[in-house]
MARZALUM-202282 format. One record per atom (N, C-alpha, C): x, y, z. Coordinates in nm, 4 decimals. Layout:
<atom x="X" y="Y" z="Z"/>
...
! end
This chain:
<atom x="-1.6202" y="0.6108" z="-2.5443"/>
<atom x="-1.5997" y="0.5920" z="-2.4046"/>
<atom x="-1.4453" y="0.6572" z="-2.3450"/>
<atom x="-1.4830" y="0.7149" z="-2.2493"/>
<atom x="-1.3341" y="0.7761" z="-2.1973"/>
<atom x="-1.2765" y="0.6690" z="-2.0958"/>
<atom x="-1.1635" y="0.7092" z="-2.0987"/>
<atom x="-1.0555" y="0.6170" z="-2.0175"/>
<atom x="-1.0566" y="0.6846" z="-1.8485"/>
<atom x="-1.0613" y="0.6066" z="-1.7337"/>
<atom x="-1.0458" y="0.6324" z="-1.6389"/>
<atom x="-0.9007" y="0.6046" z="-1.5817"/>
<atom x="-0.8808" y="0.7418" z="-1.5442"/>
<atom x="-0.7222" y="0.7109" z="-1.4692"/>
<atom x="-0.6923" y="0.7487" z="-1.3299"/>
<atom x="-0.6147" y="0.6572" z="-1.2447"/>
<atom x="-0.6271" y="0.6836" z="-1.1004"/>
<atom x="-0.4785" y="0.7387" z="-1.0677"/>
<atom x="-0.4959" y="0.8545" z="-0.9870"/>
<atom x="-0.3998" y="0.9566" z="-0.9670"/>
<atom x="-0.3019" y="0.9271" z="-0.8373"/>
<atom x="-0.1796" y="0.9319" z="-0.8619"/>
<atom x="-0.0687" y="0.9607" z="-0.7497"/>
<atom x="-0.1315" y="1.0680" z="-0.6262"/>
<atom x="-0.1449" y="1.0034" z="-0.5336"/>
<atom x="-0.1632" y="1.0839" z="-0.4372"/>
<atom x="-0.3225" y="1.0632" z="-0.4027"/>
<atom x="-0.4093" y="0.9808" z="-0.4563"/>
<atom x="-0.5407" y="0.9520" z="-0.4302"/>
<atom x="-0.5538" y="0.8174" z="-0.3425"/>
<atom x="-0.6858" y="0.8499" z="-0.2567"/>
<atom x="-0.7054" y="0.7190" z="-0.1729"/>
<atom x="-0.8059" y="0.6593" z="-0.2508"/>
<atom x="-0.7675" y="0.4821" z="-0.2405"/>
<atom x="-0.8208" y="0.4040" z="-0.3189"/>
<atom x="-0.8745" y="0.3169" z="-0.1987"/>
<atom x="-0.9678" y="0.2194" z="-0.2195"/>
<atom x="-0.9732" y="0.0871" z="-0.1870"/>
<atom x="-0.9684" y="-0.0302" z="-0.2676"/>
<atom x="-0.8610" y="-0.1346" z="-0.2847"/>
<atom x="-0.8422" y="-0.2240" z="-0.3742"/>
<atom x="-0.8743" y="-0.3524" z="-0.3101"/>
<atom x="-0.9210" y="-0.4426" z="-0.3824"/>
<atom x="-0.9841" y="-0.5788" z="-0.3280"/>
<atom x="-0.9089" y="-0.6668" z="-0.4354"/>
<atom x="-0.8322" y="-0.7287" z="-0.3851"/>
<atom x="-0.7149" y="-0.8299" z="-0.4423"/>
<atom x="-0.7338" y="-0.9533" z="-0.3816"/>
<atom x="-0.6775" y="-1.0770" z="-0.4805"/>
<atom x="-0.6568" y="-1.1936" z="-0.4284"/>
<atom x="-0.5602" y="-1.2373" z="-0.3265"/>
<atom x="-0.5630" y="-1.2772" z="-0.2404"/>
<atom x="-0.4893" y="-1.2838" z="-0.1048"/>
<atom x="-0.4379" y="-1.4654" z="-0.1538"/>
<atom x="-0.4858" y="-1.5436" z="-0.1713"/>
<atom x="-0.4280" y="-1.6756" z="-0.1783"/>
<atom x="-0.4905" y="-1.7644" z="-0.0677"/>
<atom x="-0.5892" y="-1.6771" z="0.0007"/>
<atom x="-0.6569" y="-1.7625" z="0.1127"/>
<atom x="-0.7993" y="-1.7696" z="0.0734"/>
<atom x="-0.9054" y="-1.8190" z="0.1561"/>
<atom x="-1.0586" y="-1.7917" z="0.1288"/>
<atom x="-1.0910" y="-1.6412" z="0.1132"/>
<atom x="-1.0771" y="-1.5691" z="0.2098"/>
<atom x="-1.1120" y="-1.4440" z="0.1734"/>
<atom x="-1.0405" y="-1.3656" z="0.0979"/>
<atom x="-1.0583" y="-1.2514" z="-0.0029"/>
<atom x="-0.9777" y="-1.1531" z="-0.0598"/>
<atom x="-0.8893" y="-1.0503" z="0.0656"/>
<atom x="-0.8035" y="-0.9955" z="-0.0028"/>
<atom x="-0.7863" y="-0.8931" z="0.0877"/>
<atom x="-0.7924" y="-0.7278" z="0.0240"/>
<atom x="-0.8295" y="-0.6699" z="0.1384"/>
<atom x="-0.8711" y="-0.5355" z="0.1230"/>
<atom x="-0.7644" y="-0.4406" z="0.1468"/>
<atom x="-0.7375" y="-0.3355" z="0.0809"/>
<atom x="-0.6071" y="-0.2506" z="0.0890"/>
<atom x="-0.7005" y="-0.1305" z="0.0787"/>
<atom x="-0.6633" y="-0.0210" z="0.1809"/>
<atom x="-0.7330" y="0.1194" z="0.1638"/>
<atom x="-0.6028" y="0.1791" z="0.1863"/>
<atom x="-0.5528" y="0.2848" z="0.0897"/>
<atom x="-0.4623" y="0.3870" z="0.0983"/>
<atom x="-0.4221" y="0.4610" z="0.0031"/>
<atom x="-0.2991" y="0.5157" z="-0.0029"/>
<atom x="-0.2876" y="0.6027" z="-0.0838"/>
<atom x="-0.1913" y="0.5558" z="-0.1913"/>
<atom x="-0.2272" y="0.5833" z="-0.3260"/>
<atom x="-0.1812" y="0.5184" z="-0.4211"/>
<atom x="-0.0625" y="0.6048" z="-0.4674"/>
<atom x="0.0803" y="0.5305" z="-0.4842"/>
<atom x="0.2154" y="0.5955" z="-0.4837"/>
<atom x="0.2396" y="0.5736" z="-0.6378"/>
<atom x="0.2216" y="0.4414" z="-0.6958"/>
<atom x="0.2381" y="0.4651" z="-0.8484"/>
<atom x="0.2553" y="0.2705" z="-0.8808"/>
<atom x="0.3648" y="0.3062" z="-0.9625"/>
<atom x="0.3533" y="0.1343" z="-1.0421"/>
<atom x="0.5146" y="0.0717" z="-0.9975"/>
<atom x="0.5090" y="-0.0269" z="-0.9775"/>
<atom x="0.6462" y="-0.0789" z="-0.9756"/>
<atom x="0.6649" y="-0.2348" z="-1.0043"/>
<atom x="0.7956" y="-0.3040" z="-1.0665"/>
<atom x="0.7998" y="-0.4193" z="-1.1192"/>
<atom x="0.8131" y="-0.5194" z="-1.0058"/>
<atom x="0.7476" y="-0.6210" z="-0.9763"/>
<atom x="0.7376" y="-0.7215" z="-0.8858"/>
<atom x="0.8259" y="-0.8546" z="-0.9302"/>
<atom x="0.9055" y="-0.9008" z="-0.9092"/>
<atom x="0.9860" y="-1.0174" z="-1.0102"/>
<atom x="0.9416" y="-0.9665" z="-1.1553"/>
<atom x="0.8714" y="-1.0354" z="-1.2524"/>
<atom x="0.8440" y="-1.0528" z="-1.3840"/>
<atom x="0.6999" y="-0.9353" z="-1.4135"/>
<atom x="0.6573" y="-0.8893" z="-1.3050"/>
<atom x="0.5154" y="-0.8640" z="-1.3193"/>
<atom x="0.4865" y="-0.7173" z="-1.2591"/>
<atom x="0.3882" y="-0.6533" z="-1.3100"/>
<atom x="0.3736" y="-0.5236" z="-1.2947"/>
<atom x="0.2899" y="-0.5481" z="-1.1525"/>
<atom x="0.3273" y="-0.4161" z="-1.0630"/>
<atom x="0.2171" y="-0.4032" z="-0.9371"/>
<atom x="0.1901" y="-0.2406" z="-0.9073"/>
<atom x="0.0927" y="-0.2739" z="-0.8316"/>
<atom x="0.0106" y="-0.1589" z="-0.7784"/>
<atom x="0.1043" y="-0.0886" z="-0.6544"/>
<atom x="0.1333" y="0.0318" z="-0.6014"/>
<atom x="0.2159" y="0.0419" z="-0.4540"/>
<atom x="0.1134" y="0.1439" z="-0.4052"/>
<atom x="0.0718" y="0.0933" z="-0.2729"/>
<atom x="0.0115" y="0.2014" z="-0.1907"/>
<atom x="0.0655" y="0.1757" z="-0.0811"/>
<atom x="0.0481" y="0.3198" z="-0.0346"/>
<atom x="0.0734" y="0.3644" z="0.1155"/>
<atom x="-0.0197" y="0.3224" z="0.2240"/>
<atom x="-0.0059" y="0.2997" z="0.3133"/>
<atom x="-0.1023" y="0.1868" z="0.3863"/>
<atom x="-0.0711" y="0.2172" z="0.5563"/>
<atom x="-0.1431" y="0.2688" z="0.6204"/>
<atom x="-0.1317" y="0.2352" z="0.7711"/>
<atom x="-0.1474" y="0.1628" z="0.8447"/>
<atom x="-0.0274" y="0.1017" z="0.9359"/>
<atom x="0.0055" y="0.0057" z="1.0111"/>
<atom x="0.0245" y="0.0272" z="1.1433"/>
<atom x="-0.0927" y="0.0314" z="1.2050"/>
<atom x="-0.0670" y="0.1048" z="1.3828"/>
<atom x="-0.0369" y="0.2794" z="1.3504"/>
<atom x="0.0851" y="0.2466" z="1.4150"/>
<atom x="0.1608" y="0.4068" z="1.4451"/>
<atom x="0.2436" y="0.4390" z="1.3302"/>
<atom x="0.2561" y="0.3730" z="1.2314"/>
<atom x="0.3592" y="0.3760" z="1.1250"/>
<atom x="0.2911" y="0.3697" z="0.9844"/>
<atom x="0.3453" y="0.4216" z="0.8778"/>
<atom x="0.3311" y="0.3705" z="0.7668"/>
<atom x="0.4073" y="0.2654" z="0.6845"/>
<atom x="0.3416" y="0.1929" z="0.6083"/>
<atom x="0.4067" y="0.1085" z="0.5126"/>
<atom x="0.3241" y="0.0850" z="0.3865"/>
<atom x="0.4331" y="0.0326" z="0.2942"/>
<atom x="0.3886" y="0.0120" z="0.1818"/>
<atom x="0.3417" y="-0.1320" z="0.1095"/>
<atom x="0.2553" y="-0.1394" z="0.0398"/>
<atom x="0.1863" y="-0.2518" z="0.0046"/>
<atom x="0.1822" y="-0.2532" z="-0.1911"/>
<atom x="0.2774" y="-0.3800" z="-0.1943"/>
<atom x="0.2585" y="-0.4039" z="-0.3745"/>
<atom x="0.1755" y="-0.4992" z="-0.3840"/>
<atom x="0.0758" y="-0.4983" z="-0.4838"/>
<atom x="-0.0135" y="-0.5555" z="-0.5467"/>
<atom x="-0.0209" y="-0.5862" z="-0.6766"/>
<atom x="0.0136" y="-0.7241" z="-0.6916"/>
<atom x="0.0697" y="-0.7618" z="-0.8031"/>
<atom x="-0.0801" y="-0.7497" z="-0.9093"/>
<atom x="-0.0346" y="-0.7024" z="-1.0724"/>
<atom x="-0.1780" y="-0.6820" z="-1.1043"/>
<atom x="-0.2196" y="-0.7777" z="-1.1595"/>
<atom x="-0.2030" y="-0.8950" z="-1.1682"/>
<atom x="-0.2476" y="-1.0134" z="-1.2095"/>
<atom x="-0.3607" y="-1.0554" z="-1.0702"/>
<atom x="-0.3469" y="-1.0108" z="-0.9634"/>
<atom x="-0.4230" y="-1.0282" z="-0.8215"/>
<atom x="-0.5391" y="-0.9579" z="-0.8114"/>
<atom x="-0.5449" y="-0.8390" z="-0.8897"/>
<atom x="-0.6347" y="-0.7376" z="-0.8738"/>
<atom x="-0.7398" y="-0.7980" z="-0.9109"/>
<atom x="-0.8600" y="-0.7505" z="-0.8235"/>
<atom x="-1.0178" y="-0.7799" z="-0.8328"/>
<atom x="-1.0991" y="-0.6750" z="-0.8561"/>
<atom x="-1.0759" y="-0.5492" z="-0.7681"/>
<atom x="-1.1417" y="-0.4773" z="-0.8167"/>
<atom x="-1.0480" y="-0.3278" z="-0.7493"/>
<atom x="-1.0860" y="-0.2208" z="-0.7928"/>
<atom x="-1.0802" y="-0.0855" z="-0.7512"/>
<atom x="-1.1856" y="0.0187" z="-0.7372"/>
<atom x="-1.2130" y="0.0363" z="-0.6238"/>
<atom x="-1.3035" y="0.1171" z="-0.5906"/>
<atom x="-1.2887" y="0.2673" z="-0.5604"/>
<atom x="-1.3415" y="0.3683" z="-0.6128"/>
<atom x="-1.3042" y="0.5075" z="-0.5566"/>
<atom x="-1.4005" y="0.5803" z="-0.5940"/>
<atom x="-1.4280" y="0.7213" z="-0.5534"/>
<atom x="-1.5281" y="0.7945" z="-0.5541"/>
<atom x="-1.5078" y="0.9125" z="-0.6366"/>
<atom x="-1.5780" y="0.9987" z="-0.6900"/>
<atom x="-1.5397" y="1.0811" z="-0.7734"/>
<atom x="-1.4659" y="1.2341" z="-0.7034"/>
<atom x="-1.3497" y="1.2508" z="-0.7513"/>
<atom x="-1.2537" y="1.3364" z="-0.6877"/>
<atom x="-1.1849" y="1.4245" z="-0.8020"/>
<atom x="-1.0878" y="1.5244" z="-0.7324"/>
<atom x="-0.9473" y="1.5362" z="-0.8308"/>
<atom x="-0.8897" y="1.4512" z="-0.8332"/>
<atom x="-0.8764" y="1.3623" z="-0.7780"/>
<atom x="-0.7767" y="1.2596" z="-0.8093"/>
<atom x="-0.8007" y="1.1369" z="-0.9340"/>
<atom x="-0.9125" y="1.1314" z="-0.9833"/>
<atom x="-0.9587" y="1.0688" z="-1.1195"/>
<atom x="-1.0014" y="1.1575" z="-1.2418"/>
<atom x="-0.9110" y="1.1024" z="-1.3532"/>
<atom x="-0.9207" y="1.2060" z="-1.4284"/>
<atom x="-1.0124" y="1.1429" z="-1.5715"/>
<atom x="-1.0756" y="1.2045" z="-1.6368"/>
<atom x="-1.1187" y="1.1227" z="-1.7763"/>
<atom x="-1.0226" y="1.1205" z="-1.8980"/>
<atom x="-0.9619" y="1.0387" z="-1.9469"/>
<atom x="-0.8801" y="1.0838" z="-2.0543"/>
<atom x="-0.9765" y="1.0137" z="-2.1950"/>
<atom x="-0.9441" y="1.1284" z="-2.2759"/>
<atom x="-1.0210" y="1.0910" z="-2.3975"/>
<atom x="-0.9080" y="0.9761" z="-2.4939"/>
<atom x="-1.0362" y="0.8949" z="-2.5641"/>
<atom x="-0.9225" y="0.8020" z="-2.6535"/>
<atom x="-0.8735" y="0.8575" z="-2.7765"/>
<atom x="-0.7412" y="0.8263" z="-2.8158"/>
<atom x="-0.6775" y="0.8622" z="-2.8713"/>
<atom x="-0.7052" y="0.7963" z="-3.0184"/>
<atom x="-0.6403" y="0.6464" z="-3.0252"/>
<atom x="-0.6288" y="0.5767" z="-3.0897"/>
<atom x="-0.6667" y="0.4210" z="-3.0194"/>
<atom x="-0.6470" y="0.2821" z="-3.0604"/>
<atom x="-0.6351" y="0.1706" z="-3.0533"/>
<atom x="-0.5074" y="0.1617" z="-2.9977"/>
<atom x="-0.4455" y="0.2216" z="-3.0770"/>
<atom x="-0.2562" y="0.1670" z="-2.9965"/>
<atom x="-0.2691" y="0.2063" z="-2.8395"/>
<atom x="-0.3060" y="0.3443" z="-2.8412"/>
<atom x="-0.3208" y="0.4128" z="-2.7150"/>
<atom x="-0.3640" y="0.3017" z="-2.6008"/>
<atom x="-0.4602" y="0.2438" z="-2.6461"/>
<atom x="-0.5265" y="0.1841" z="-2.5309"/>
<atom x="-0.5025" y="0.0676" z="-2.4873"/>
<atom x="-0.3597" y="0.0111" z="-2.5140"/>
<atom x="-0.3624" y="-0.1017" z="-2.5141"/>
<atom x="-0.2279" y="-0.0968" z="-2.3975"/>
<atom x="-0.2229" y="-0.1732" z="-2.3093"/>
<atom x="-0.0987" y="-0.1987" z="-2.2216"/>
<atom x="-0.0646" y="-0.3446" z="-2.1824"/>
<atom x="0.0678" y="-0.3598" z="-2.2320"/>
<atom x="0.1224" y="-0.5021" z="-2.2431"/>
<atom x="0.1848" y="-0.5174" z="-2.0823"/>
<atom x="0.1357" y="-0.6409" z="-2.0310"/>
<atom x="0.2457" y="-0.6766" z="-1.8965"/>
<atom x="0.2755" y="-0.8176" z="-1.9410"/>
<atom x="0.3761" y="-0.8360" z="-1.9347"/>
<atom x="0.4385" y="-0.9955" z="-1.9376"/>
<atom x="0.4764" y="-1.0472" z="-1.8122"/>
! end
């Protein structure tokens, strides 16, 4: 099976836990990864009114990432089981 990788500059819809009854939906441009406290987070550039803001979504809060086929999605061939493991502490 091929690995799917999201790319910087691509637009994605992310559904994440908000801590409330309803999940939070974020639609925006993927900027990259960062550390939020001791946890990894995805960074998205979103439009809020007339200005742009950034939203950090902790990896542990992710429910789903929705995307269509575009040039921003690439398939990476599996190399070895060691290359497939991501450690987040």
